[in-house]
DRENPAZA-874451 format. One record per residue (C-alpha): z, x, y. Coordinates in steps of 0.1 Angstrom, whole numbers, plus 2048, in hexadecimal, padded with zeros to 3 digits. Example, Ala and Ser with C-alpha at 12.3 -4.5 7.8 and 13.67 -1.06 7.14 Angstrom:
residues 2
<rec <84E,87B,7D3>>;
<rec <847,889,7F5>>;
***
This chain:
residues 710
<rec <862,BF9,C6A>>;
<rec <855,BE7,C4C>>;
<rec <833,BE9,C3D>>;
<rec <820,BC8,C40>>;
<rec <805,BBD,C28>>;
<rec <7E7,BAC,C37>>;
<rec <7CE,B96,C26>>;
<rec <7B1,BA9,C17>>;
<rec <794,B9D,C02>>;
<rec <7A0,B9C,BDE>>;
<rec <78F,BB4,BC6>>;
<rec <78B,BAE,BA1>>;
<rec <7A4,BCA,B9A>>;
<rec <7BE,BB7,BAF>>;
<rec <7BA,B98,B9A>>;
<rec <7BE,BAC,B7A>>;
<rec <7DD,BBC,B87>>;
<rec <7EC,B9B,B93>>;
<rec <7E7,B8C,B70>>;
<rec <801,BA4,B64>>;
<rec <81B,B95,B7B>>;
<rec <838,B82,B6B>>;
<rec <836,B5E,B76>>;
<rec <856,B4C,B6C>>;
<rec <85B,B28,B65>>;
<rec <86F,B18,B80>>;
<rec <891,B0B,B76>>;
<rec <8A8,AFF,B93>>;
<rec <8C8,B14,B97>>;
<rec <8DF,B21,BB1>>;
<rec <8F6,B3F,BB5>>;
<rec <91B,B35,BB2>>;
<rec <921,B41,BD6>>;
<rec <90B,B25,BE3>>;
<rec <921,B09,BD4>>;
<rec <936,B07,BF3>>;
<rec <918,B0A,C0B>>;
<rec <905,AEE,BFA>>;
<rec <925,AD8,BFA>>;
<rec <923,AD9,C20>>;
<rec <900,AC8,C20>>;
<rec <901,AA6,C2E>>;
<rec <900,A91,C4E>>;
<rec <91A,A98,C68>>;
<rec <931,A7D,C73>>;
<rec <925,A69,C91>>;
<rec <939,A70,CB1>>;
<rec <936,A68,CD5>>;
<rec <920,A81,CE8>>;
<rec <933,A9C,CFA>>;
<rec <91E,AB6,D0D>>;
<rec <924,ADA,D03>>;
<rec <932,AF3,D1C>>;
<rec <910,B04,D21>>;
<rec <900,AE3,D2A>>;
<rec <91A,ADC,D45>>;
<rec <916,B00,D52>>;
<rec <8F0,AFB,D54>>;
<rec <8F4,ADA,D67>>;
<rec <90C,AEB,D80>>;
<rec <8F4,B08,D84>>;
<rec <8D5,AF5,D8B>>;
<rec <8E7,AE1,DA6>>;
<rec <8EA,B00,DBB>>;
<rec <8D1,B1A,DAE>>;
<rec <8B5,B20,D96>>;
<rec <8C0,B21,D71>>;
<rec <8B3,B30,D51>>;
<rec <8C1,B20,D32>>;
<rec <8BD,B32,D11>>;
<rec <8CB,B20,CF2>>;
<rec <8C0,B1A,CCE>>;
<rec <8A8,AFE,CC5>>;
<rec <8B9,ADD,CC3>>;
<rec <8D7,AE8,CD8>>;
<rec <8D1,ACE,CF3>>;
<rec <8BC,ADF,D0E>>;
<rec <8A8,ABF,D15>>;
<rec <8C9,AAD,D1D>>;
<rec <8CE,AC6,D39>>;
<rec <8AB,ABE,D47>>;
<rec <8B1,A99,D43>>;
<rec <8D1,A99,D57>>;
<rec <8C3,AB0,D72>>;
<rec <8A5,A99,D76>>;
<rec <8BC,A7B,D76>>;
<rec <8D0,A8B,D93>>;
<rec <8B0,A93,DA6>>;
<rec <8A4,A6F,DA1>>;
<rec <8C5,A60,DAC>>;
<rec <8C2,A74,DCC>>;
<rec <89E,A67,DD3>>;
<rec <88D,A87,DC7>>;
<rec <871,A8F,DB0>>;
<rec <871,AA5,D90>>;
<rec <855,AB7,D7E>>;
<rec <85A,ABF,D59>>;
<rec <840,AD8,D4C>>;
<rec <83A,AE1,D27>>;
<rec <820,AF8,D16>>;
<rec <812,ADD,CFF>>;
<rec <801,ABC,D04>>;
<rec <813,AAE,CE5>>;
<rec <835,AB9,CF2>>;
<rec <82D,AAA,D14>>;
<rec <824,A89,D04>>;
<rec <844,A8A,CF0>>;
<rec <859,A90,D0F>>;
<rec <846,A76,D22>>;
<rec <850,A5C,D08>>;
<rec <874,A69,D07>>;
<rec <879,A68,D2D>>;
<rec <867,A46,D30>>;
<rec <882,A37,D1A>>;
<rec <89E,A47,D2F>>;
<rec <890,A42,D52>>;
<rec <878,A25,D4D>>;
<rec <853,A28,D49>>;
<rec <84C,A20,D6E>>;
<rec <860,A3E,D78>>;
<rec <84E,A58,D62>>;
<rec <82B,A65,D64>>;
<rec <817,A7D,D4E>>;
<rec <7FC,A97,D57>>;
<rec <7EC,AAA,D3B>>;
<rec <7C7,AAA,D42>>;
<rec <7C1,A91,D26>>;
<rec <7DA,A79,D35>>;
<rec <7E0,A70,D59>>;
<rec <7F9,A53,D5D>>;
<rec <80F,A4A,D7A>>;
<rec <80A,A6B,D8D>>;
<rec <820,A5F,DAA>>;
<rec <83F,A59,D95>>;
<rec <860,A6A,D9E>>;
<rec <85F,A7C,D7C>>;
<rec <840,A8D,D71>>;
<rec <83B,A9D,D4E>>;
<rec <81D,AB3,D49>>;
<rec <80F,AD4,D3E>>;
<rec <816,AF5,D50>>;
<rec <7F1,AF9,D59>>;
<rec <7F1,AD8,D6C>>;
<rec <810,AE2,D7F>>;
<rec <801,B04,D87>>;
<rec <7E1,AF3,D94>>;
<rec <7F6,ADB,DAA>>;
<rec <807,AFA,DB9>>;
<rec <7E4,B08,DC1>>;
<rec <7DA,AE8,DD2>>;
<rec <7FA,AE5,DE7>>;
<rec <7F8,B09,DF2>>;
<rec <7D4,B04,DFE>>;
<rec <7DD,AE4,E10>>;
<rec <7FA,AF5,E21>>;
<rec <813,ADD,E11>>;
<rec <82F,AE0,DF8>>;
<rec <830,AD3,DD5>>;
<rec <83D,AAF,DD3>>;
<rec <85B,AB7,DBE>>;
<rec <880,ABD,DC2>>;
<rec <886,ACC,D9F>>;
<rec <86E,ADE,D87>>;
<rec <877,AE2,D62>>;
<rec <863,AFC,D4E>>;
<rec <868,AF5,D29>>;
<rec <862,B10,D0F>>;
<rec <866,B2B,D2A>>;
<rec <860,B47,D12>>;
<rec <83B,B3F,D15>>;
<rec <83E,B56,D33>>;
<rec <837,B71,D19>>;
<rec <81A,B5F,D08>>;
<rec <7FB,B76,D08>>;
<rec <7E2,B5A,D0F>>;
<rec <7F6,B42,D26>>;
<rec <813,B55,D33>>;
<rec <801,B5B,D54>>;
<rec <804,B36,D5C>>;
<rec <82A,B37,D58>>;
<rec <82C,B56,D6E>>;
<rec <816,B47,D89>>;
<rec <82C,B28,D8B>>;
<rec <84B,B3D,D8F>>;
<rec <83B,B51,DAA>>;
<rec <82B,B34,DBE>>;
<rec <846,B1A,DBB>>;
<rec <857,B14,DDC>>;
<rec <87A,B22,DDE>>;
<rec <888,B00,DE9>>;
<rec <880,AF1,DC7>>;
<rec <89A,AF9,DAD>>;
<rec <88B,B08,D8D>>;
<rec <89B,B00,D6B>>;
<rec <88E,B15,D4E>>;
<rec <894,B0C,D2A>>;
<rec <88F,B21,D0B>>;
<rec <89D,B28,CE9>>;
<rec <88F,B4B,CE6>>;
<rec <893,B63,D03>>;
<rec <8A3,B85,CFD>>;
<rec <8A2,B92,D21>>;
<rec <8AE,B72,D33>>;
<rec <8C2,B86,D4D>>;
<rec <8A5,B9C,D55>>;
<rec <88F,B7E,D5C>>;
<rec <8AA,B6E,D71>>;
<rec <8AD,B8E,D86>>;
<rec <888,B8E,D8C>>;
<rec <888,B69,D96>>;
<rec <8A5,B6F,DAE>>;
<rec <892,B8C,DBE>>;
<rec <872,B78,DC5>>;
<rec <882,B56,DCC>>;
<rec <89F,B63,DE2>>;
<rec <8B8,B4D,DD0>>;
<rec <8CE,B52,DB2>>;
<rec <8C1,B4A,D8F>>;
<rec <8DF,B43,D78>>;
<rec <8DB,B4B,D53>>;
<rec <8ED,B32,D3C>>;
<rec <8EC,B3E,D18>>;
<rec <8F9,B2F,CF8>>;
<rec <8F3,B40,CD7>>;
<rec <904,B27,CC0>>;
<rec <8EB,B13,CAB>>;
<rec <8F4,AEE,CAB>>;
<rec <8ED,AEE,C86>>;
<rec <8F8,B0E,C74>>;
<rec <8DC,B21,C61>>;
<rec <8E0,B2E,C3E>>;
<rec <8C5,B46,C30>>;
<rec <8BC,B42,C0B>>;
<rec <8A7,B56,BF2>>;
<rec <892,B42,BDA>>;
<rec <890,B56,BBA>>;
<rec <86F,B51,BA6>>;
<rec <884,B44,B8A>>;
<rec <88E,B26,BA0>>;
<rec <8B1,B32,BA7>>;
<rec <8BE,B33,BCB>>;
<rec <8D3,B50,BD8>>;
<rec <8E1,B58,BFA>>;
<rec <8C9,B6F,C0C>>;
<rec <8E4,B85,C1C>>;
<rec <908,B8C,C17>>;
<rec <925,B7D,C2C>>;
<rec <93B,B92,C42>>;
<rec <939,BA7,C61>>;
<rec <91A,BA9,C77>>;
<rec <911,BCA,C66>>;
<rec <913,BBA,C44>>;
<rec <900,B9A,C4D>>;
<rec <8DF,BAD,C4C>>;
<rec <8E6,BBA,C29>>;
<rec <8D4,BA8,C0C>>;
<rec <8E7,B95,BF2>>;
<rec <8EB,BAB,BD2>>;
<rec <8D4,B95,BBE>>;
<rec <8B9,B96,BD8>>;
<rec <8BD,BBC,BDC>>;
<rec <8BA,BC0,BB6>>;
<rec <89B,BAA,BB5>>;
<rec <88A,BC0,BD0>>;
<rec <892,BE0,BBB>>;
<rec <87D,BD3,B9E>>;
<rec <85C,BE7,B9C>>;
<rec <847,BC8,B94>>;
<rec <85E,BAA,B9B>>;
<rec <855,B87,B8F>>;
<rec <844,B70,BA8>>;
<rec <83E,B4B,BAC>>;
<rec <818,B51,BAB>>;
<rec <7FE,B6C,BAD>>;
<rec <7F7,B79,BD0>>;
<rec <7D6,B67,BD1>>;
<rec <7E5,B45,BC8>>;
<rec <7FD,B2D,BD9>>;
<rec <81E,B28,BC8>>;
<rec <827,B07,BB5>>;
<rec <833,AF4,BD4>>;
<rec <83B,AD5,BC0>>;
<rec <853,AE9,BA9>>;
<rec <862,AFA,BC8>>;
<rec <869,AD8,BD8>>;
<rec <879,ACD,BB8>>;
<rec <892,AE9,BBB>>;
<rec <898,AE3,BE0>>;
<rec <89C,ABD,BD9>>;
<rec <8B6,AC3,BBE>>;
<rec <8CC,AD5,BD7>>;
<rec <8C5,ABD,BF3>>;
<rec <8B2,AD6,C08>>;
<rec <896,ABE,C12>>;
<rec <885,AB6,C29>>;
<rec <875,AD8,C2E>>;
<rec <85A,AE8,C43>>;
<rec <846,B02,C2F>>;
<rec <837,B1D,C46>>;
<rec <816,B29,C37>>;
<rec <7FC,B43,C41>>;
<rec <7DD,B2E,C46>>;
<rec <7D0,B0B,C4C>>;
<rec <7BF,B0B,C2A>>;
<rec <7E1,B14,C19>>;
<rec <7F2,AF7,C2A>>;
<rec <7D7,ADF,C1E>>;
<rec <7D6,AED,BFB>>;
<rec <7FC,AEC,BF8>>;
<rec <7FB,AC6,BF9>>;
<rec <7E8,AC5,BD8>>;
<rec <803,AD9,BC7>>;
<rec <81E,ABE,BCF>>;
<rec <812,AA3,BB8>>;
<rec <834,AA3,BA6>>;
<rec <844,A96,BC6>>;
<rec <83B,A72,BC1>>;
<rec <853,A5C,BD5>>;
<rec <868,A49,BBB>>;
<rec <87D,A34,BD3>>;
<rec <86A,A14,BDA>>;
<rec <87C,A0C,BFA>>;
<rec <875,A2E,C08>>;
<rec <850,A2C,BFD>>;
<rec <84D,A0A,C0E>>;
<rec <85C,A17,C2F>>;
<rec <845,A35,C2F>>;
<rec <826,A20,C29>>;
<rec <830,A07,C44>>;
<rec <836,A22,C5E>>;
<rec <815,A34,C56>>;
<rec <803,A12,C5A>>;
<rec <813,A0F,C7D>>;
<rec <80A,A32,C87>>;
<rec <7E6,A30,C7D>>;
<rec <7E0,A0C,C87>>;
<rec <7CB,A14,CA6>>;
<rec <7B7,A31,C97>>;
<rec <7A0,A26,C7A>>;
<rec <796,A4A,C73>>;
<rec <7BA,A56,C6F>>;
<rec <7C1,A37,C5A>>;
<rec <7A9,A45,C3F>>;
<rec <7B3,A6A,C43>>;
<rec <7AB,A7E,C24>>;
<rec <7D0,A88,C21>>;
<rec <7DF,A66,C26>>;
<rec <7E4,A5F,C00>>;
<rec <7F8,A80,BFD>>;
<rec <80C,A77,C1C>>;
<rec <814,A54,C11>>;
<rec <81B,A5A,BEC>>;
<rec <829,A7E,BEC>>;
<rec <83A,A7E,C0E>>;
<rec <829,AA0,C17>>;
<rec <811,AAA,C32>>;
<rec <7FE,AC7,C40>>;
<rec <802,ACF,C65>>;
<rec <7EC,AE9,C76>>;
<rec <7D2,AED,C92>>;
<rec <7B6,AE3,C7B>>;
<rec <7C3,AC0,C7A>>;
<rec <7BC,AA4,C93>>;
<rec <7D6,AA1,CAE>>;
<rec <7DB,A7C,CA5>>;
<rec <7E2,A86,C80>>;
<rec <7FB,AA1,C8B>>;
<rec <80D,A87,CA0>>;
<rec <810,A70,C81>>;
<rec <81F,A8D,C6D>>;
<rec <837,A96,C8A>>;
<rec <843,A72,C8D>>;
<rec <849,A6E,C68>>;
<rec <85B,A8F,C64>>;
<rec <871,A88,C83>>;
<rec <87A,A66,C74>>;
<rec <884,A76,C53>>;
<rec <869,A66,C3E>>;
<rec <859,A85,C30>>;
<rec <865,A9F,C17>>;
<rec <84F,ABC,C23>>;
<rec <837,AC8,C3D>>;
<rec <821,AE6,C35>>;
<rec <819,AF7,C56>>;
<rec <80C,B16,C66>>;
<rec <825,B29,C7C>>;
<rec <816,B1A,C9C>>;
<rec <829,AFA,C95>>;
<rec <84A,B0D,C9C>>;
<rec <844,B0F,CC1>>;
<rec <84A,AEF,CD5>>;
<rec <846,AD4,CBA>>;
<rec <866,AC1,CB3>>;
<rec <86A,AB6,C8F>>;
<rec <886,ACA,C7F>>;
<rec <88D,AC9,C5A>>;
<rec <8AC,AD2,C45>>;
<rec <89A,AF1,C38>>;
<rec <87E,B08,C43>>;
<rec <86C,B1B,C27>>;
<rec <85C,B3D,C2F>>;
<rec <842,B4C,C18>>;
<rec <836,B67,C30>>;
<rec <848,B7E,C47>>;
<rec <829,B83,C5D>>;
<rec <815,B6E,C75>>;
<rec <7F1,B6D,C80>>;
<rec <7EF,B73,CA6>>;
<rec <7CA,B6A,CA8>>;
<rec <7BE,B8D,CA0>>;
<rec <7D3,B9B,C84>>;
<rec <7F3,B95,C6F>>;
<rec <812,BA5,C7E>>;
<rec <836,BA4,C72>>;
<rec <84A,B87,C80>>;
<rec <85E,B91,C9F>>;
<rec <881,B82,CA6>>;
<rec <874,B68,CBE>>;
<rec <85A,B5B,CA5>>;
<rec <874,B5A,C8A>>;
<rec <88D,B47,C9E>>;
<rec <873,B2E,CA8>>;
<rec <86D,B27,C84>>;
<rec <891,B26,C79>>;
<rec <899,B11,C97>>;
<rec <889,AF4,C84>>;
<rec <8A3,AF7,C68>>;
<rec <8BF,ADE,C6B>>;
<rec <8BD,ABD,C7E>>;
<rec <8D7,AB7,C98>>;
<rec <8EA,A97,C8F>>;
<rec <8DA,A96,C6C>>;
<rec <8E5,AB7,C5C>>;
<rec <905,ACA,C5A>>;
<rec <8F1,AEA,C51>>;
<rec <8CD,AF6,C51>>;
<rec <8BD,B0E,C39>>;
<rec <8A2,B2A,C3B>>;
<rec <894,B2F,C18>>;
<rec <881,B4F,C11>>;
<rec <868,B50,BF5>>;
<rec <85D,B73,BE8>>;
<rec <838,B7C,BE7>>;
<rec <81E,B94,BF1>>;
<rec <820,B8D,C16>>;
<rec <846,B89,C18>>;
<rec <85C,BA6,C24>>;
<rec <87F,B9A,C19>>;
<rec <891,BB6,C2B>>;
<rec <880,BAE,C4B>>;
<rec <88A,B89,C49>>;
<rec <8AF,B93,C42>>;
<rec <8AE,BA8,C61>>;
<rec <89F,B8C,C76>>;
<rec <8B9,B73,C6C>>;
<rec <8D3,B82,C83>>;
<rec <8BC,B92,C9C>>;
<rec <8BB,B8B,CC1>>;
<rec <89D,B7B,CD1>>;
<rec <881,B92,CDD>>;
<rec <87D,B9B,D02>>;
<rec <863,B87,D15>>;
<rec <84B,B9D,D28>>;
<rec <832,B95,D43>>;
<rec <80F,B8B,D39>>;
<rec <801,B86,D5C>>;
<rec <7DC,B8F,D60>>;
<rec <7C2,B8A,D7A>>;
<rec <7A6,B72,D75>>;
<rec <78B,B63,D8C>>;
<rec <79B,B41,D8E>>;
<rec <7BC,B51,D9A>>;
<rec <7AA,B66,DB4>>;
<rec <796,B49,DC1>>;
<rec <7B4,B32,DC4>>;
<rec <7CA,B4C,DD4>>;
<rec <7AF,B53,DEE>>;
<rec <7AF,B2E,DF7>>;
<rec <7D2,B33,E06>>;
<rec <7D7,B58,E0C>>;
<rec <7C6,B77,E19>>;
<rec <7C4,B96,E03>>;
<rec <7E3,BA6,E13>>;
<rec <7F8,B88,E0C>>;
<rec <7EB,B86,DE8>>;
<rec <7F6,BAB,DE4>>;
<rec <819,BA0,DED>>;
<rec <817,B83,DD4>>;
<rec <80D,B9B,DB8>>;
<rec <82A,BB1,DC1>>;
<rec <840,B93,DB8>>;
<rec <833,B92,D94>>;
<rec <84A,B98,D77>>;
<rec <832,BB4,D6C>>;
<rec <838,BC6,D8D>>;
<rec <85E,BC0,D8A>>;
<rec <85F,BCF,D67>>;
<rec <849,BED,D72>>;
<rec <85F,BF2,D90>>;
<rec <87F,BF3,D7C>>;
<rec <86F,C0B,D63>>;
<rec <862,C22,D7D>>;
<rec <882,C23,D91>>;
<rec <892,C32,D72>>;
<rec <877,C4C,D6E>>;
<rec <866,C55,D8E>>;
<rec <87A,C49,DAC>>;
<rec <875,C2E,DC7>>;
<rec <853,C39,DD4>>;
<rec <841,C31,DB3>>;
<rec <856,C12,DAF>>;
<rec <848,C04,DD0>>;
<rec <825,C08,DC2>>;
<rec <82D,BF8,DA1>>;
<rec <816,BDA,DA7>>;
<rec <7F8,BF1,DAD>>;
<rec <7E7,BEA,D8B>>;
<rec <7E7,BC5,D92>>;
<rec <7DA,BCA,DB5>>;
<rec <7BE,BE0,DA9>>;
<rec <7B3,BC6,D90>>;
<rec <7B5,BAC,DAB>>;
<rec <79E,BC1,DC1>>;
<rec <786,BC6,DA5>>;
<rec <782,BA0,DA1>>;
<rec <782,B9C,DC7>>;
<rec <766,BB5,DCD>>;
<rec <751,BA5,DB2>>;
<rec <756,B83,DC3>>;
<rec <74A,B92,DE4>>;
<rec <72B,BA1,DD3>>;
<rec <723,B7F,DC3>>;
<rec <727,B6B,DE3>>;
<rec <747,B58,DDB>>;
<rec <75C,B6B,DF4>>;
<rec <751,B77,E16>>;
<rec <756,B9B,E22>>;
<rec <773,B90,E38>>;
<rec <786,B84,E19>>;
<rec <780,B5E,E1D>>;
<rec <771,B48,E03>>;
<rec <74D,B3E,E09>>;
<rec <742,B1A,E05>>;
<rec <739,B22,DE0>>;
<rec <75B,B33,DDC>>;
<rec <76E,B14,DE8>>;
<rec <75F,AFC,DCF>>;
<rec <75F,B16,DB3>>;
<rec <785,B1A,DB8>>;
<rec <789,AF6,DAB>>;
<rec <77A,B01,D8A>>;
<rec <79B,B0A,D7A>>;
<rec <78C,B10,D58>>;
<rec <785,B2C,D40>>;
<rec <765,B39,D4F>>;
<rec <763,B2C,D73>>;
<rec <749,B45,D7F>>;
<rec <730,B3D,D64>>;
<rec <733,B18,D6A>>;
<rec <730,B1E,D90>>;
<rec <711,B33,D8B>>;
<rec <702,B17,D76>>;
<rec <706,B00,D93>>;
<rec <6F8,B19,DAB>>;
<rec <6D9,B1D,D96>>;
<rec <6D7,AF7,D91>>;
<rec <6D2,AFB,D6C>>;
<rec <6EB,AE1,D5F>>;
<rec <6DE,ABF,D53>>;
<rec <6F0,AAC,D6E>>;
<rec <6E1,A8A,D66>>;
<rec <6E6,A8A,D40>>;
<rec <70A,A83,D35>>;
<rec <706,A8E,D10>>;
<rec <6F2,AAD,D1A>>;
<rec <70B,AB7,D35>>;
<rec <728,AB4,D1D>>;
<rec <716,ACA,D04>>;
<rec <70F,AE5,D1E>>;
<rec <733,AE5,D2B>>;
<rec <73F,AEB,D07>>;
<rec <72E,B0D,D08>>;
<rec <747,B19,D21>>;
<rec <766,B10,D0D>>;
<rec <75D,B19,CE9>>;
<rec <772,B36,CDC>>;
<rec <768,B3B,CB8>>;
<rec <74E,B57,CBB>>;
<rec <74B,B61,C97>>;
<rec <734,B45,C8B>>;
<rec <717,B39,C9F>>;
<rec <6FF,B32,C83>>;
<rec <6EE,B13,C8F>>;
<rec <6CD,B06,C80>>;
<rec <6B7,B02,C9F>>;
<rec <6A1,AEA,C8D>>;
<rec <6BD,AD0,C8C>>;
<rec <6C4,AD5,CB2>>;
<rec <6B3,ABB,CC8>>;
<rec <697,ACB,CDD>>;
<rec <6A6,AC1,CFF>>;
<rec <6C7,AD0,CF6>>;
<rec <6B7,AF0,CEB>>;
<rec <6A2,AF1,D0A>>;
<rec <6C0,AEB,D21>>;
<rec <6D5,B05,D0F>>;
<rec <6B9,B20,D11>>;
<rec <6B4,B19,D36>>;
<rec <6DA,B1D,D3D>>;
<rec <6DC,B3C,D27>>;
<rec <6BD,B4C,D38>>;
<rec <6C9,B45,D5B>>;
<rec <6ED,B52,D55>>;
<rec <6E3,B71,D41>>;
<rec <6DF,B87,D60>>;
<rec <700,B7C,D6E>>;
<rec <711,B83,D4C>>;
<rec <702,BA6,D4C>>;
<rec <70E,BAB,D6F>>;
<rec <731,BA1,D65>>;
<rec <730,BB8,D47>>;
<rec <723,BD5,D5C>>;
<rec <741,BD0,D74>>;
<rec <759,BD3,D57>>;
<rec <761,BAE,D51>>;
<rec <764,B9F,D2F>>;
<rec <748,B86,D28>>;
<rec <741,B6D,D0D>>;
<rec <71D,B67,D06>>;
<rec <713,B42,D05>>;
<rec <70E,B35,CE1>>;
<rec <6FC,B16,CD6>>;
<rec <714,B08,CBB>>;
<rec <72E,AF8,CD2>>;
<rec <712,AE7,CE6>>;
<rec <702,ADA,CC7>>;
<rec <723,ACC,CBA>>;
<rec <72D,ABA,CDA>>;
<rec <709,AAD,CDF>>;
<rec <70A,A9E,CBC>>;
<rec <72C,A8E,CC3>>;
<rec <721,A81,CE6>>;
<rec <702,A71,CD8>>;
<rec <715,A5E,CBE>>;
<rec <711,A73,C9E>>;
<rec <72E,A6A,C86>>;
<rec <74D,A7F,C86>>;
<rec <74B,A87,C61>>;
<rec <726,A92,C63>>;
<rec <72E,AAA,C80>>;
<rec <74A,ABA,C6C>>;
<rec <734,ABE,C4E>>;
<rec <715,ACA,C60>>;
<rec <726,AE4,C76>>;
<rec <742,AED,C5E>>;
<rec <75D,AE8,C78>>;
<rec <781,ADD,C72>>;
<rec <78C,ABC,C81>>;
<rec <7A6,ACD,C97>>;
<rec <78D,AE6,CA4>>;
<rec <775,ACB,CAC>>;
<rec <78F,AB7,CBE>>;
<rec <79A,AD6,CD2>>;
<rec <776,ADC,CDC>>;
<rec <772,AB8,CE8>>;
<rec <793,ABA,CFC>>;
<rec <78A,ADA,D0D>>;
<rec <767,ACF,D14>>;
<rec <775,AB0,D24>>;
<rec <78C,AC6,D39>>;
<rec <76E,AD9,D46>>;
<rec <75D,AB9,D4E>>;
<rec <77B,AAC,D61>>;
<rec <779,ACB,D78>>;
<rec <755,AC3,D7F>>;
<rec <75E,A9F,D85>>;
<rec <775,AAC,DA1>>;
<rec <757,ABB,DB3>>;
<rec <74B,A99,DBD>>;
<rec <745,AA3,DE2>>;
<rec <730,AC2,DD9>>;
<rec <71E,AB7,DB9>>;
<rec <71F,A91,DBA>>;
<rec <706,A8B,D9E>>;
<rec <716,AA4,D86>>;
<rec <739,A96,D8E>>;
<rec <72E,A72,D86>>;
<rec <71C,A7D,D67>>;
<rec <73A,A91,D5B>>;
<rec <74F,A72,D5C>>;
<rec <736,A61,D44>>;
<rec <736,A81,D2F>>;
<rec <75C,A7E,D2B>>;
<rec <759,A5A,D1F>>;
<rec <73F,A64,D05>>;
<rec <754,A7F,CF5>>;
<rec <778,A72,CFA>>;
<rec <779,A57,CDF>>;
<rec <787,A51,CBC>>;
<rec <792,A64,CA9>>;
<rec <79A,A7C,CC5>>;
<rec <7AC,A62,CDA>>;
<rec <7D0,A5A,CD1>>;
<rec <7E8,A3D,CD7>>;
<rec <807,A50,CE1>>;
<rec <81C,A31,CE4>>;
<rec <819,A2C,CBE>>;
<rec <82A,A4D,CB8>>;
<rec <84B,A40,CC5>>;
<rec <861,A32,CAA>>;
***
């Protein structure tokens, strides 16, 4: 176990101490042992495509069983899905391809449209609904899960003959893993399930669980060979590059290169910059460029670091006129339909320095521009937070690590093997590189020994993250009675893991009750729904429970209570959008909103909603449920946008990043879409919500996805 530094407010004494650090002038250099390695850099010879053995094995497996494929990023997992879907299509069947991210779904939609023809492919992401009756559907996992809820309630089966779950390791995601697990539990056995992932350590265990609940074999197909070999490097503060680890046996491969080990033994080693400053990225890129290690993805700690890094790259002016012209022309094409993106504050840096910052604070449309340019080989570097490692496909020749930890939303924790492999999976472009590189830069937040250990580590195990929530309980009660739901919960991966653990320690009797903790939590939710009139005492949904079950959103009961009390502004589109934003906003730390700048009718409406919901919130809290108190800031932001206030003014006034504002708009629109679906129960609110969506879903939030296809 390695000690991991965390960010702390810098004291004056820290600054004084850091001034004593030795900051060396960078001079490009390389260890003699790298000469042969660097000589292998280049573009592989083009050859006719020949599927790998694991790809053929997976195709054979999915034709007769379920299949879990685990192979490194870029190994060709999508090819397996493509051929499986082609076979299903040829036999008159339908396929569902589910991914965790809207951006990834959009990318796959474009990719499959080229292969199968646009008329044969549809997309369902919430934001986009195109050709939903197509034989091939691409969408997000939440949409697929919701379709399973609907078909169960209707007593039908999902209209699909193959389901592909991409990024299957999201089963272990703390926030969204429950959706993956629900799909695996609810999916009819007749529909083959193809799971794709680069990072699952316990694939065989997951396969055994699936086999036990789906009563059919789940075949694991594993390939550990990277399509592009990875070579780890150490960037010495002098500018000299060294191998990070030594060659040899598996035991030796975790050992640091002598020069690296010697560096770590120095009591106060030289650094590229003091701990409170970013390193000279322009100089670092000059070294990488000299040895043909660009393009690169630099993984940094924060959004601010990514943005500030661009300003340190001014030496990277594009000297090749043809390349400069190509980059400018392509940027013009990508931003042509979005005037706001066309004048993005970082455009000059992108166009003249070939560098960009990619993080959740950026507009989705701008991130798509960066992804397209990087994928087409037109950029030298992207500065990104670690979230870009999961699911976004724009590999580089090198990835550069400045930190060995990652922020999980609450605290900084050391990278685990799965997170590390997701990052290094971007190093080396199949068909464009013979070799990829992971460059480690020393600093305050970098544990070099940990990185060396992670290079050859196996992926982490994926654990169950299933949890009970009110939306799940309401939707299950639409189709099952409590006894049947208990049987469903007994099929969960959590119950399976608990069962296996208890069989080893306490015998079969305890193992049979391993689902108890889930069942008890279900009953806690169930009993509260009975007390509040959404479920009858005989276990059936009341009329209110039936329509509330269609609110598949973050806080369904609070929205349902708002309708029960009749406190929502059902005839005012801008006001309704603003109030719905209250139920999706997540940033609780800053709700400083000047009430004098809030329109009176918004303040009146918000206070009315908050006053009416307060007793219900208190009741939830008394019964042990987590509650989030309504706050005014998101309502004020969305109201300003819905009533036509300029984008730049909203960002300035409310001190919100563009990406966060776009996310708030997208999620508010999603809440409104669920209200729109209640047309038979609340016709006025449903019609108004449609107008609300039109008010908030406009440039620069809207994107022209077709322009992102080169």
